[in-house]
N, C-alpha and C positions, 0 to 999 in steps of 0.2 A: 503494499499499499505506500501511496506517495506520502511524503511527510506534508504534503500540501492538502492531503484530504482528512477529512475529520471523520472519527469513527460515529457511526450512528448508533446510539446508546439510548434505552429507555430510561426516564428519569426515575430514581428510586422512590418509592411511595411508602416505605416502612414507617414514616412519620405520621402516615394516617391512621396506623392501629394507636399510637399514643395518644393522638388528637381524640379519635371516636371513644377510647376509654374515659378521657378526661371529661368529655362532653355528656357522657353516661353518668359518671360521678357527680357533676353539677347538677344533672337533671334529677337524679335520686335524692341529693342535698334538698333541693328547693320542692320536691314532692313531699318530703319528710317535713320540711319547715312550715308548708302550707296545712297539712294535715294536723299539724300542732296547733297551729294558731287559731285565734278567733277572728273571724272575719266581720267588720263593720258593714254592714250592707249598706247604710246610707253614704258611707266614705267611698264604698266599691262603685257605687251609682255615679257619684260625683267624680270619681278619677276616670271611668269608663267614657262619661261624657266629655269631660276635658280633652282625653286622647282623641277622641273622635272629632272633637271640635279643631284641635291644633294640627294633628297629624293627618287626618282623613278629610279636614275641612267639610265635616257634615255635622249635622246636628242629630242627637239620639234621645229617644226618650228616657224619663226618668218616672218609673212607675210607682215608685215610694213617694215621691215628692208630688205626682199628680194625685196620688191616693190622699194624700194628707190635705192639700187644698181642697179636693172634692168632699172629704169629710167636714172640714171647716165651714164650706159653703152649705152643706146639707143642715148643720144645726144652728147656721147664723139665722137671726129673727126668731128663734124659737122661745127666747126669753130664759134660756138656761146658761147664758156666757159663764157665770159664776159657779154652774154645777158641772160645767164640763171643760176640761182643756186637753187640747190635741197637740203631743209633740212627736219626738223621736228620741230612738236610742240605738245602740250599735246593732241592733236585729231588724229593726223596722220602725213602725209608726205606733205610738202608743196615746190610747184615748183613757182619762182617768174620769171617772163617773162619779159624782158625790153621792155617798149612799144617803146623806140627809135629803137630797132633793128626790131620789130614786126610789127609796124605801120607808115606810114606818118605822119609826124607832123600835130596835130591837126584832125586827121581823124581815123576812125574805120576801114578802108580798110587794110586786112592783107598784107603785102609784100610778092610777089611770093616765094622769096628766102627763107623765113621763113617757108612755107607749108611745106616742107618736114621734117622739124625739129617736127612740130606739129604731122606730119604722125607717126612718130618713138614714140612721146609721146603716141598718141591715141592708137596704135596696141599694146602698153605694157599695158595700162590702160584696154584694151580690152580682155586681156587674161582671159579664164574661172575661174582661181583661184582668180582673183580680181574683180569678178563681184558683189561680195557683199560689196563693197566700193562704198559710195558716193563721187562724185565729184561736189565740190562748186567752181565755177569761180568768183572772185572777179575783179572790176575794179578799178583802184587807178590814181589819178592824181597828180601833185605838186599843189602849192598854186597860180601859176599865173592863173589869170581869163581866161577863155574859152568864148568867143563871138562870134559864126558864126552863119549863117543861119541853119545850118544843128545842131549843138551843141551849143544852147544858153547858156550854163553853163557847170561846171566841173562834175555836176551830169549827165549831158546828155551824155558827152564824155565817162565817165568812164562806164556808162551803156550800151553805143553803143558797147564799147570795148568788155566788158564782153560777151555780146549776139553775136558780132562777133566771138568770140572764141568757144562759145558754139556751134553756127551753123557750123563751119568749123569741129570740134571734130565730131558733129552728121554726116556730110557729109562724113566723113572719116571712119565712121562706130561704133562710139561708141553710145550707145543707150541712147536716150535723157532723158529717165524716171531715169537715175542714176544722171543726172545733174541738176544743179540749178545756178542762178546767182544772184550777189549782186553788187551795187554800191557803193562806198564810197567817190569819189571826193578827196579832199584833207584831209579829216578827220582822217585817219589813215596812217601817215607817217611812213616809217621804220627809218629814220633819219631826223634831222632838217633842214627844209627847208632856216632857217634864221638864224643867229647869234642873240644875245641878243641885239645887236645895230641896228637890222633890215637888216643887210648886207646880201644880197643872197648867197646861197649856190650853183652854179649851178651843181656841181657833186653830190650833196644831192639830188637837185630836180630831175636829171636823174634816181637817183635809186629810188626816190618815184613813178616816173611814170611808172606803171608796171600794168601786169594781174597777180593776184595771183591763182594758183589752189591748192586747199585743197582736199586731198584725205583721207578719214577716214571711220571706220567700220561703217555700217549702224545699 
């Protein structure tokens, strides 16, 4: 072969094996990381929308944001502004329904005047585009002990109110398969029931007596 001629050799691709191994390990690491992490549904939705807008130059829907806006519109003008607040947590949308407006004291019977408000909420949650969302109904009380023949403890009362809410929403057309209930009694207050010296805060106790409805992706 002439010294002016170059030998035609195939390039070595041994490095691809190491590269593939590294990529596989990195992928496995992120899979484990994601499986162990707690995903904030609202932040995920915002990040997804931001990436679509900045990178893809397009807008995407925000179902959780739309749901919260529609729920706010559904209860607006019903005269229950102080009885219902609608916010968000790391799972999705949260509705806090004040037990004082929703139930008779020490009872799990829903007041007749509150049923139309629940109908608006149920109708909104029952829309086809929201059927992929789970609904968890939580019953909460303050720390004042409850002892009645029907409800021997705060646990019984909080469970009874959560169940009554589920039954009403089911009667109003919401699929029971999407719903579940839980009872917390006085173990998960929104605000302190008492001061550090033990003085009761009646306003805070009223806030803690509530039914909390969590709506989040299934």
